[in-house]
Backbone as JSON Lines, residues from 0, in Angstrom:
{"i":0,"aa":"E","n":[-74.96,-71.34,-13.93],"ca":[-76.33,-71.71,-13.65],"c":[-76.44,-73.19,-13.34]}
{"i":1,"aa":"T","n":[-75.73,-74.0,-14.12],"ca":[-75.78,-75.44,-13.91],"c":[-75.25,-75.8,-12.52]}
{"i":2,"aa":"C","n":[-74.15,-75.2,-12.14],"ca":[-73.57,-75.49,-10.83],"c":[-74.5,-75.05,-9.71]}
{"i":3,"aa":"R","n":[-75.11,-73.87,-9.86],"ca":[-76.06,-73.41,-8.83],"c":[-77.26,-74.35,-8.74]}
{"i":4,"aa":"R","n":[-77.74,-74.83,-9.88],"ca":[-78.86,-75.75,-9.88],"c":[-78.49,-77.06,-9.17]}
{"i":5,"aa":"I","n":[-77.3,-77.58,-9.46],"ca":[-76.84,-78.8,-8.79],"c":[-76.78,-78.58,-7.28]}
{"i":6,"aa":"V","n":[-76.22,-77.45,-6.87],"ca":[-76.11,-77.14,-5.43],"c":[-77.5,-77.02,-4.82]}
{"i":7,"aa":"S","n":[-78.41,-76.37,-5.52],"ca":[-79.76,-76.2,-5.01],"c":[-80.49,-77.53,-4.87]}
{"i":8,"aa":"E","n":[-80.34,-78.4,-5.85],"ca":[-81.08,-79.66,-5.86],"c":[-80.42,-80.77,-5.05]}
{"i":9,"aa":"R","n":[-79.07,-80.84,-5.12],"ca":[-78.39,-82.0,-4.53],"c":[-77.34,-81.63,-3.49]}
{"i":10,"aa":"G","n":[-77.06,-80.35,-3.34],"ca":[-76.06,-79.92,-2.37],"c":[-74.69,-79.75,-2.99]}
{"i":11,"aa":"L","n":[-73.85,-79.01,-2.32],"ca":[-72.52,-78.69,-2.81],"c":[-71.64,-79.93,-2.94]}
{"i":12,"aa":"S","n":[-71.85,-80.89,-2.07],"ca":[-71.02,-82.1,-2.11],"c":[-71.28,-82.93,-3.37]}
{"i":13,"aa":"A","n":[-72.4,-82.69,-4.05],"ca":[-72.71,-83.43,-5.28],"c":[-72.05,-82.82,-6.51]}
{"i":14,"aa":"L","n":[-71.44,-81.68,-6.35],"ca":[-70.83,-80.98,-7.48],"c":[-69.53,-81.65,-7.9]}
{"i":15,"aa":"N","n":[-69.44,-82.03,-9.17],"ca":[-68.19,-82.6,-9.69],"c":[-68.05,-82.25,-11.16]}
{"i":16,"aa":"M","n":[-66.81,-82.34,-11.64],"ca":[-66.48,-81.91,-13.0],"c":[-67.26,-82.69,-14.06]}
{"i":17,"aa":"R","n":[-67.34,-83.99,-13.9],"ca":[-68.0,-84.84,-14.91],"c":[-69.48,-84.49,-15.05]}
{"i":18,"aa":"D","n":[-70.18,-84.33,-13.94],"ca":[-71.6,-83.99,-14.01],"c":[-71.82,-82.62,-14.63]}
{"i":19,"aa":"V","n":[-70.97,-81.66,-14.28],"ca":[-71.11,-80.32,-14.85],"c":[-70.89,-80.38,-16.36]}
{"i":20,"aa":"A","n":[-69.87,-81.11,-16.8],"ca":[-69.6,-81.26,-18.24],"c":[-70.79,-81.92,-18.93]}
{"i":21,"aa":"K","n":[-71.28,-82.98,-18.35],"ca":[-72.4,-83.72,-18.93],"c":[-73.65,-82.84,-19.01]}
{"i":22,"aa":"E","n":[-73.98,-82.17,-17.91],"ca":[-75.21,-81.38,-17.86],"c":[-75.15,-80.09,-18.68]}
{"i":23,"aa":"T","n":[-73.95,-79.61,-18.95],"ca":[-73.81,-78.42,-19.8],"c":[-73.57,-78.78,-21.26]}
{"i":24,"aa":"G","n":[-73.29,-80.07,-21.51],"ca":[-73.06,-80.52,-22.88],"c":[-71.72,-80.09,-23.45]}
{"i":25,"aa":"V","n":[-70.73,-79.91,-22.59],"ca":[-69.39,-79.53,-23.06],"c":[-68.4,-80.62,-22.66]}
{"i":26,"aa":"A","n":[-67.26,-80.6,-23.32],"ca":[-66.23,-81.6,-23.03],"c":[-65.66,-81.38,-21.63]}
{"i":27,"aa":"L","n":[-65.32,-82.48,-20.98],"ca":[-64.73,-82.44,-19.65],"c":[-63.46,-81.59,-19.64]}
{"i":28,"aa":"G","n":[-62.67,-81.69,-20.7],"ca":[-61.44,-80.9,-20.79],"c":[-61.7,-79.41,-20.75]}
{"i":29,"aa":"L","n":[-62.83,-78.97,-21.3],"ca":[-63.17,-77.55,-21.27],"c":[-63.47,-77.1,-19.85]}
{"i":30,"aa":"I","n":[-64.14,-77.95,-19.08],"ca":[-64.4,-77.62,-17.67],"c":[-63.06,-77.47,-16.94]}
{"i":31,"aa":"Y","n":[-62.14,-78.4,-17.19],"ca":[-60.82,-78.33,-16.55],"c":[-60.01,-77.13,-17.02]}
{"i":32,"aa":"Y","n":[-60.26,-76.67,-18.22],"ca":[-59.56,-75.48,-18.72],"c":[-59.93,-74.26,-17.86]}
{"i":33,"aa":"Y","n":[-61.2,-74.13,-17.54],"ca":[-61.66,-72.98,-16.75],"c":[-61.53,-73.2,-15.24]}
{"i":34,"aa":"F","n":[-61.61,-74.46,-14.83],"ca":[-61.53,-74.8,-13.41],"c":[-60.51,-75.93,-13.26]}
{"i":35,"aa":"P","n":[-59.24,-75.58,-13.01],"ca":[-58.17,-76.59,-12.97],"c":[-58.35,-77.67,-11.9]}
{"i":36,"aa":"S","n":[-59.15,-77.39,-10.87],"ca":[-59.37,-78.39,-9.83],"c":[-60.83,-78.32,-9.37]}
{"i":37,"aa":"K","n":[-61.22,-79.34,-8.66],"ca":[-62.57,-79.36,-8.1],"c":[-62.75,-78.2,-7.12]}
{"i":38,"aa":"N","n":[-61.7,-77.89,-6.36],"ca":[-61.78,-76.74,-5.45],"c":[-62.1,-75.46,-6.21]}
{"i":39,"aa":"D","n":[-61.46,-75.28,-7.37],"ca":[-61.72,-74.07,-8.16],"c":[-63.18,-74.01,-8.61]}
{"i":40,"aa":"L","n":[-63.71,-75.15,-9.02],"ca":[-65.12,-75.22,-9.43],"c":[-66.04,-74.91,-8.25]}
{"i":41,"aa":"I","n":[-65.75,-75.5,-7.11],"ca":[-66.58,-75.29,-5.92],"c":[-66.52,-73.83,-5.48]}
{"i":42,"aa":"I","n":[-65.33,-73.25,-5.45],"ca":[-65.2,-71.86,-5.02],"c":[-65.93,-70.93,-5.97]}
{"i":43,"aa":"S","n":[-65.8,-71.16,-7.25],"ca":[-66.52,-70.35,-8.23],"c":[-68.03,-70.49,-8.04]}
{"i":44,"aa":"T","n":[-68.47,-71.7,-7.75],"ca":[-69.9,-71.93,-7.51],"c":[-70.36,-71.23,-6.24]}
{"i":45,"aa":"I","n":[-69.55,-71.31,-5.19],"ca":[-69.89,-70.62,-3.94],"c":[-70.04,-69.12,-4.2]}
{"i":46,"aa":"E","n":[-69.1,-68.54,-4.95],"ca":[-69.19,-67.12,-5.28],"c":[-70.46,-66.82,-6.06]}
{"i":47,"aa":"S","n":[-70.8,-67.69,-7.0],"ca":[-72.0,-67.5,-7.8],"c":[-73.26,-67.59,-6.95]}
{"i":48,"aa":"V","n":[-73.29,-68.52,-6.02],"ca":[-74.44,-68.65,-5.12],"c":[-74.56,-67.41,-4.25]}
{"i":49,"aa":"W","n":[-73.45,-66.94,-3.68],"ca":[-73.48,-65.72,-2.87],"c":[-74.02,-64.56,-3.7]}
{"i":50,"aa":"E","n":[-73.54,-64.44,-4.93],"ca":[-74.0,-63.35,-5.8],"c":[-75.5,-63.47,-6.06]}
{"i":51,"aa":"D","n":[-75.97,-64.68,-6.28],"ca":[-77.39,-64.9,-6.52],"c":[-78.22,-64.53,-5.29]}
{"i":52,"aa":"I","n":[-77.76,-64.94,-4.13],"ca":[-78.5,-64.67,-2.9],"c":[-78.58,-63.18,-2.62]}
{"i":53,"aa":"F","n":[-77.47,-62.48,-2.81],"ca":[-77.41,-61.08,-2.41],"c":[-77.66,-60.08,-3.52]}
{"i":54,"aa":"Y","n":[-78.1,-60.57,-4.67],"ca":[-78.37,-59.63,-5.75],"c":[-79.63,-58.83,-5.41]}
{"i":55,"aa":"I","n":[-79.44,-57.55,-5.32],"ca":[-80.55,-56.62,-5.13],"c":[-80.29,-55.49,-6.11]}
{"i":56,"aa":"G","n":[-81.12,-55.35,-7.1],"ca":[-80.9,-54.32,-8.11],"c":[-80.82,-52.94,-7.48]}
{"i":57,"aa":"N","n":[-79.83,-52.16,-7.89],"ca":[-79.64,-50.82,-7.32],"c":[-80.81,-49.89,-7.57]}
{"i":58,"aa":"D","n":[-81.54,-50.11,-8.67],"ca":[-82.68,-49.26,-8.96],"c":[-83.77,-49.4,-7.9]}
{"i":59,"aa":"R","n":[-83.81,-50.51,-7.21],"ca":[-84.84,-50.76,-6.2],"c":[-84.51,-50.1,-4.87]}
{"i":60,"aa":"V","n":[-83.26,-49.82,-4.59],"ca":[-82.88,-49.44,-3.24],"c":[-82.6,-47.95,-3.06]}
{"i":61,"aa":"Q","n":[-82.59,-47.21,-4.11],"ca":[-82.22,-45.79,-4.01],"c":[-83.08,-45.0,-3.05]}
{"i":62,"aa":"D","n":[-84.36,-45.27,-3.01],"ca":[-85.27,-44.47,-2.19],"c":[-85.76,-45.18,-0.93]}
{"i":63,"aa":"L","n":[-85.17,-46.32,-0.61],"ca":[-85.61,-47.05,0.57],"c":[-85.04,-46.44,1.85]}
{"i":64,"aa":"L","n":[-85.85,-46.47,2.89],"ca":[-85.33,-46.14,4.22],"c":[-84.36,-47.25,4.61]}
{"i":65,"aa":"F","n":[-83.48,-46.95,5.55],"ca":[-82.52,-47.95,6.0],"c":[-83.23,-49.2,6.51]}
{"i":66,"aa":"T","n":[-84.3,-49.02,7.27],"ca":[-85.04,-50.18,7.79],"c":[-85.64,-51.01,6.67]}
{"i":67,"aa":"E","n":[-86.1,-50.37,5.61],"ca":[-86.64,-51.1,4.47],"c":[-85.53,-51.9,3.77]}
{"i":68,"aa":"Y","n":[-84.35,-51.3,3.69],"ca":[-83.23,-52.0,3.07],"c":[-82.81,-53.21,3.92]}
{"i":69,"aa":"V","n":[-82.76,-53.03,5.22],"ca":[-82.41,-54.14,6.13],"c":[-83.42,-55.27,5.96]}
{"i":70,"aa":"S","n":[-84.68,-54.93,5.89],"ca":[-85.73,-55.94,5.69],"c":[-85.54,-56.66,4.36]}
{"i":71,"aa":"L","n":[-85.19,-55.94,3.33],"ca":[-84.94,-56.53,2.01],"c":[-83.75,-57.49,2.06]}
{"i":72,"aa":"V","n":[-82.68,-57.11,2.72],"ca":[-81.51,-57.98,2.86],"c":[-81.89,-59.25,3.62]}
{"i":73,"aa":"F","n":[-82.6,-59.1,4.72],"ca":[-83.04,-60.26,5.5],"c":[-83.87,-61.2,4.63]}
{"i":74,"aa":"D","n":[-84.81,-60.64,3.88],"ca":[-85.67,-61.46,3.03],"c":[-84.89,-62.17,1.93]}
{"i":75,"aa":"R","n":[-83.88,-61.49,1.35],"ca":[-83.06,-62.12,0.31],"c":[-82.28,-63.3,0.88]}
{"i":76,"aa":"I","n":[-81.72,-63.13,2.06],"ca":[-80.96,-64.23,2.67],"c":[-81.91,-65.38,3.01]}
{"i":77,"aa":"L","n":[-83.08,-65.05,3.52],"ca":[-84.07,-66.07,3.84],"c":[-84.47,-66.85,2.58]}
{"i":78,"aa":"L","n":[-84.68,-66.15,1.48],"ca":[-84.97,-66.82,0.21],"c":[-83.8,-67.7,-0.22]}
{"i":79,"aa":"G","n":[-82.58,-67.19,-0.03],"ca":[-81.39,-67.95,-0.38],"c":[-81.26,-69.23,0.41]}
{"i":80,"aa":"I","n":[-81.62,-69.17,1.69],"ca":[-81.59,-70.36,2.52],"c":[-82.59,-71.39,1.99]}
{"i":81,"aa":"G","n":[-83.73,-70.92,1.55],"ca":[-84.72,-71.82,0.97],"c":[-84.28,-72.39,-0.37]}
{"i":82,"aa":"K","n":[-83.64,-71.56,-1.16],"ca":[-83.21,-71.98,-2.5],"c":[-81.99,-72.88,-2.45]}
{"i":83,"aa":"Y","n":[-81.1,-72.64,-1.5],"ca":[-79.86,-73.42,-1.36],"c":[-79.79,-74.0,0.05]}
{"i":84,"aa":"P","n":[-80.59,-75.03,0.32],"ca":[-80.61,-75.61,1.67],"c":[-79.21,-76.04,2.12]}
{"i":85,"aa":"N","n":[-78.89,-75.75,3.34],"ca":[-77.62,-76.12,3.98],"c":[-76.39,-75.43,3.39]}
{"i":86,"aa":"F","n":[-76.55,-74.54,2.45],"ca":[-75.39,-73.88,1.84],"c":[-74.57,-73.12,2.87]}
{"i":87,"aa":"F","n":[-75.23,-72.44,3.78],"ca":[-74.51,-71.59,4.73],"c":[-73.71,-72.39,5.75]}
{"i":88,"aa":"T","n":[-74.1,-73.62,5.98],"ca":[-73.42,-74.4,7.01],"c":[-72.51,-75.47,6.46]}
{"i":89,"aa":"I","n":[-72.66,-75.85,5.19],"ca":[-71.95,-77.03,4.73],"c":[-70.84,-76.75,3.72]}
{"i":90,"aa":"H","n":[-70.76,-75.54,3.13],"ca":[-69.84,-75.43,2.01],"c":[-68.38,-75.6,2.36]}
{"i":91,"aa":"S","n":[-67.99,-75.34,3.58],"ca":[-66.58,-75.53,3.93],"c":[-66.19,-77.01,4.01]}
{"i":92,"aa":"I","n":[-67.15,-77.88,4.25],"ca":[-66.86,-79.31,4.36],"c":[-66.44,-79.89,3.01]}
{"i":93,"aa":"S","n":[-66.92,-79.31,1.91],"ca":[-66.67,-79.86,0.58],"c":[-65.32,-79.49,0.01]}
{"i":94,"aa":"L","n":[-64.53,-78.73,0.74],"ca":[-63.28,-78.2,0.22],"c":[-62.08,-78.7,1.0]}
{"i":95,"aa":"S","n":[-60.92,-78.69,0.34],"ca":[-59.68,-78.96,1.05],"c":[-59.38,-77.77,1.96]}
{"i":96,"aa":"T","n":[-58.37,-77.9,2.79],"ca":[-58.0,-76.81,3.7],"c":[-57.7,-75.53,2.93]}
{"i":97,"aa":"K","n":[-56.95,-75.64,1.85],"ca":[-56.63,-74.47,1.03],"c":[-57.92,-73.88,0.43]}
{"i":98,"aa":"G","n":[-58.8,-74.75,-0.02],"ca":[-60.06,-74.3,-0.6],"c":[-60.95,-73.64,0.42]}
{"i":99,"aa":"Q","n":[-60.92,-74.1,1.66],"ca":[-61.74,-73.51,2.71],"c":[-61.34,-72.05,2.92]}
{"i":100,"aa":"S","n":[-60.06,-71.78,2.86],"ca":[-59.58,-70.41,3.01],"c":[-60.11,-69.53,1.88]}
{"i":101,"aa":"K","n":[-60.07,-70.04,0.66],"ca":[-60.58,-69.27,-0.49],"c":[-62.09,-69.08,-0.39]}
{"i":102,"aa":"A","n":[-62.79,-70.11,0.08],"ca":[-64.24,-70.0,0.24],"c":[-64.57,-68.95,1.29]}
{"i":103,"aa":"R","n":[-63.8,-68.93,2.37],"ca":[-64.0,-67.93,3.42],"c":[-63.77,-66.52,2.87]}
{"i":104,"aa":"E","n":[-62.75,-66.37,2.01],"ca":[-62.49,-65.08,1.38],"c":[-63.68,-64.66,0.52]}
{"i":105,"aa":"A","n":[-64.26,-65.6,-0.21],"ca":[-65.43,-65.31,-1.05],"c":[-66.6,-64.86,-0.17]}
{"i":106,"aa":"M","n":[-66.84,-65.57,0.93],"ca":[-67.92,-65.21,1.83],"c":[-67.67,-63.82,2.42]}
{"i":107,"aa":"D","n":[-66.44,-63.56,2.86],"ca":[-66.1,-62.25,3.42],"c":[-66.3,-61.14,2.4]}
{"i":108,"aa":"K","n":[-65.99,-61.44,1.16],"ca":[-66.17,-60.46,0.08],"c":[-67.64,-60.05,-0.02]}
{"i":109,"aa":"Y","n":[-68.55,-61.01,0.0],"ca":[-69.97,-60.69,-0.13],"c":[-70.53,-60.06,1.14]}
{"i":110,"aa":"I","n":[-70.05,-60.45,2.28],"ca":[-70.47,-59.79,3.52],"c":[-69.99,-58.34,3.51]}
{"i":111,"aa":"G","n":[-68.77,-58.12,3.01],"ca":[-68.26,-56.75,2.87],"c":[-69.13,-55.93,1.94]}
{"i":112,"aa":"K","n":[-69.59,-56.53,0.85],"ca":[-70.49,-55.83,-0.08],"c":[-71.79,-55.46,0.62]}
{"i":113,"aa":"I","n":[-72.32,-56.38,1.4],"ca":[-73.56,-56.1,2.12],"c":[-73.36,-54.93,3.08]}
{"i":114,"aa":"K","n":[-72.24,-54.95,3.81],"ca":[-71.96,-53.85,4.75],"c":[-71.87,-52.53,4.02]}
{"i":115,"aa":"R","n":[-71.15,-52.5,2.9],"ca":[-71.02,-51.24,2.14],"c":[-72.37,-50.76,1.62]}
{"i":116,"aa":"R","n":[-73.18,-51.69,1.14],"ca":[-74.5,-51.31,0.63],"c":[-75.4,-50.83,1.76]}
{"i":117,"aa":"M","n":[-75.28,-51.46,2.94],"ca":[-76.06,-50.99,4.09],"c":[-75.62,-49.58,4.49]}
{"i":118,"aa":"L","n":[-74.31,-49.34,4.49],"ca":[-73.82,-48.0,4.81],"c":[-74.31,-46.98,3.8]}
{"i":119,"aa":"D","n":[-74.33,-47.35,2.52],"ca":[-74.85,-46.46,1.49],"c":[-76.33,-46.16,1.74]}
{"i":120,"aa":"S","n":[-77.09,-47.2,2.06],"ca":[-78.5,-47.02,2.34],"c":[-78.71,-46.11,3.55]}
{"i":121,"aa":"L","n":[-77.92,-46.33,4.58],"ca":[-78.01,-45.51,5.78],"c":[-77.68,-44.05,5.48]}
{"i":122,"aa":"S","n":[-76.66,-43.82,4.68],"ca":[-76.27,-42.44,4.37],"c":[-77.3,-41.74,3.48]}
{"i":123,"aa":"R","n":[-78.06,-42.5,2.7],"ca":[-79.1,-41.9,1.84],"c":[-80.4,-41.65,2.59]}
{"i":124,"aa":"D","n":[-80.57,-42.27,3.76],"ca":[-81.82,-42.17,4.5],"c":[-81.94,-40.78,5.13]}
{"i":125,"aa":"K","n":[-82.82,-39.98,4.58],"ca":[-82.99,-38.59,5.04],"c":[-83.74,-38.5,6.36]}
{"i":126,"aa":"Q","n":[-84.33,-39.6,6.8],"ca":[-85.1,-39.56,8.05],"c":[-84.27,-39.83,9.3]}
{"i":127,"aa":"V","n":[-83.0,-40.19,9.12],"ca":[-82.14,-40.43,10.28],"c":[-81.99,-39.12,11.04]}
{"i":128,"aa":"K","n":[-82.26,-39.17,12.34],"ca":[-82.23,-37.95,13.14],"c":[-80.8,-37.44,13.33]}
{"i":129,"aa":"N","n":[-80.67,-36.13,13.43],"ca":[-79.37,-35.54,13.74],"c":[-78.93,-36.02,15.12]}
{"i":130,"aa":"G","n":[-77.68,-36.33,15.25],"ca":[-77.15,-36.76,16.53],"c":[-77.36,-38.25,16.81]}
{"i":131,"aa":"A","n":[-77.86,-38.99,15.82],"ca":[-78.08,-40.43,16.03],"c":[-76.75,-41.15,16.22]}
{"i":132,"aa":"F","n":[-75.69,-40.59,15.65],"ca":[-74.38,-41.25,15.73],"c":[-73.38,-40.34,16.41]}
{"i":133,"aa":"S","n":[-72.38,-40.98,17.01],"ca":[-71.33,-40.24,17.71],"c":[-70.03,-41.02,17.57]}
{"i":134,"aa":"G","n":[-69.0,-40.54,18.21],"ca":[-67.73,-41.25,18.2],"c":[-67.82,-42.62,18.84]}
{"i":135,"aa":"G","n":[-68.72,-42.78,19.79],"ca":[-68.9,-44.06,20.48],"c":[-69.9,-44.98,19.8]}
{"i":136,"aa":"F","n":[-70.68,-44.45,18.89],"ca":[-71.67,-45.25,18.15],"c":[-71.77,-44.69,16.74]}
{"i":137,"aa":"T","n":[-71.05,-45.33,15.84],"ca":[-70.95,-44.84,14.46],"c":[-71.9,-45.6,13.54]}
{"i":138,"aa":"E","n":[-71.99,-45.12,12.31],"ca":[-72.77,-45.8,11.28],"c":[-72.24,-47.22,11.06]}
{"i":139,"aa":"V","n":[-70.93,-47.37,11.07],"ca":[-70.32,-48.7,10.9],"c":[-70.72,-49.61,12.05]}
{"i":140,"aa":"D","n":[-70.73,-49.08,13.27],"ca":[-71.15,-49.87,14.43],"c":[-72.58,-50.38,14.25]}
{"i":141,"aa":"L","n":[-73.47,-49.51,13.78],"ca":[-74.86,-49.9,13.58],"c":[-74.96,-51.0,12.52]}
{"i":142,"aa":"V","n":[-74.28,-50.81,11.41],"ca":[-74.34,-51.8,10.32],"c":[-73.81,-53.15,10.8]}
{"i":143,"aa":"E","n":[-72.72,-53.17,11.53],"ca":[-72.18,-54.43,12.03],"c":[-73.14,-55.08,13.03]}
{"i":144,"aa":"F","n":[-73.76,-54.27,13.88],"ca":[-74.76,-54.77,14.82],"c":[-75.94,-55.38,14.07]}
{"i":145,"aa":"V","n":[-76.41,-54.68,13.04],"ca":[-77.55,-55.15,12.26],"c":[-77.22,-56.47,11.57]}
{"i":146,"aa":"L","n":[-76.07,-56.54,10.92],"ca":[-75.7,-57.76,10.2],"c":[-75.53,-58.94,11.16]}
{"i":147,"aa":"L","n":[-74.9,-58.7,12.29],"ca":[-74.74,-59.76,13.3],"c":[-76.1,-60.27,13.77]}
{"i":148,"aa":"N","n":[-77.04,-59.36,13.96],"ca":[-78.38,-59.76,14.4],"c":[-79.16,-60.46,13.31]}
{"i":149,"aa":"I","n":[-78.98,-60.06,12.06],"ca":[-79.62,-60.78,10.96],"c":[-79.14,-62.22,10.94]}
{"i":150,"aa":"I","n":[-77.84,-62.4,11.05],"ca":[-77.27,-63.76,11.05],"c":[-77.81,-64.55,12.23]}
{"i":151,"aa":"S","n":[-77.86,-63.93,13.4],"ca":[-78.38,-64.6,14.59],"c":[-79.83,-65.01,14.4]}
{"i":152,"aa":"L","n":[-80.64,-64.14,13.85],"ca":[-82.06,-64.46,13.61],"c":[-82.19,-65.63,12.64]}
{"i":153,"aa":"L","n":[-81.37,-65.64,11.61],"ca":[-81.44,-66.71,10.63],"c":[-80.98,-68.04,11.22]}
{"i":154,"aa":"V","n":[-79.95,-68.01,12.04],"ca":[-79.49,-69.24,12.71],"c":[-80.59,-69.79,13.6]}
{"i":155,"aa":"Q","n":[-81.35,-68.89,14.21],"ca":[-82.47,-69.31,15.07],"c":[-83.72,-69.67,14.25]}
{"i":156,"aa":"R","n":[-83.59,-69.61,12.93],"ca":[-84.68,-69.95,11.99],"c":[-85.89,-69.04,12.14]}
{"i":157,"aa":"Q","n":[-85.63,-67.78,12.45],"ca":[-86.7,-66.8,12.52],"c":[-87.12,-66.41,11.1]}
{"i":158,"aa":"S","n":[-88.4,-66.15,10.91],"ca":[-88.9,-65.84,9.58],"c":[-89.06,-64.34,9.34]}
{"i":159,"aa":"N","n":[-88.77,-63.53,10.35],"ca":[-88.83,-62.08,10.16],"c":[-87.85,-61.41,11.1]}
{"i":160,"aa":"C","n":[-87.66,-60.13,10.86],"ca":[-86.71,-59.37,11.68],"c":[-87.39,-58.14,12.27]}
{"i":161,"aa":"K","n":[-88.67,-58.26,12.6],"ca":[-89.45,-57.11,13.06],"c":[-88.9,-56.47,14.33]}
{"i":162,"aa":"T","n":[-88.41,-57.25,15.27],"ca":[-87.86,-56.67,16.49],"c":[-86.58,-55.9,16.19]}
{"i":163,"aa":"L","n":[-85.74,-56.45,15.35],"ca":[-84.52,-55.73,14.94],"c":[-84.89,-54.42,14.26]}
{"i":164,"aa":"L","n":[-85.87,-54.44,13.39],"ca":[-86.29,-53.21,12.7],"c":[-86.81,-52.18,13.69]}
{"i":165,"aa":"E","n":[-87.52,-52.62,14.72],"ca":[-88.02,-51.69,15.73],"c":[-86.87,-51.08,16.54]}
{"i":166,"aa":"V","n":[-85.87,-51.89,16.86],"ca":[-84.69,-51.37,17.57],"c":[-84.0,-50.31,16.71]}
{"i":167,"aa":"I","n":[-83.87,-50.58,15.43],"ca":[-83.25,-49.6,14.52],"c":[-84.08,-48.32,14.5]}
{"i":168,"aa":"R","n":[-85.39,-48.45,14.34],"ca":[-86.26,-47.26,14.29],"c":[-86.1,-46.41,15.56]}
{"i":169,"aa":"R","n":[-86.12,-47.06,16.7],"ca":[-86.03,-46.32,17.97],"c":[-84.64,-45.71,18.18]}
{"i":170,"aa":"T","n":[-83.65,-46.26,17.5],"ca":[-82.29,-45.77,17.66],"c":[-81.97,-44.6,16.73]}
{"i":171,"aa":"I","n":[-82.4,-44.68,15.49],"ca":[-81.92,-43.66,14.52],"c":[-82.99,-42.7,14.02]}
{"i":172,"aa":"Y","n":[-84.28,-42.94,14.31],"ca":[-85.32,-42.05,13.78],"c":[-85.93,-41.22,14.89]}
C-alpha cells in the first residue's frame, strides 16, 4: 500500500528503499530482506499497481453481458490512469534493462488475465448469436481486437468506449 501510494502521489521514479522503510516504520534491512534490490521493489510495486487497477470482484461479473464487462474493464483502466498518473508510460524508465524485462513480464501477466476474464465473460454471455464466430473470426480474435481498441482509446485520452461497444453489439448480438 505504501509503495502504491508513493507511486500515485510522486511517481514510480520517487520509489526508494529508504522512503519505504521510513514511511512503513520498519528497518531498512527488513525492506532489503524482502526486496534485495531497488528493481525488485519496483517490479513488486508495478505488479501491485496492475493488480489494483484490474481488480474486479468476480461476484460482480457473473451475470454481465460481454459489452458490460468490456465497459467495466475500460472504466477500471481509466480510473487507474487517474489514480496512477503516467504509470502506463513511465514505469520502464525507472528500471535497469534486466528489470524492464521483468516489468514487461508482469504487464503481460495482467494483460493475459484480462484476456482470460474477457473470454470467460464472452462464453457466459447467453445473448451472443449463434454463428457469431467461425474459424476465421474466433472468440480470441474478438477479445484481442477489443483489448487493442481499449488501449488505443486510452492512448487517445478518450473518456468512453461507446463506439467500440456498438461495434461489439453489431458483431455478436
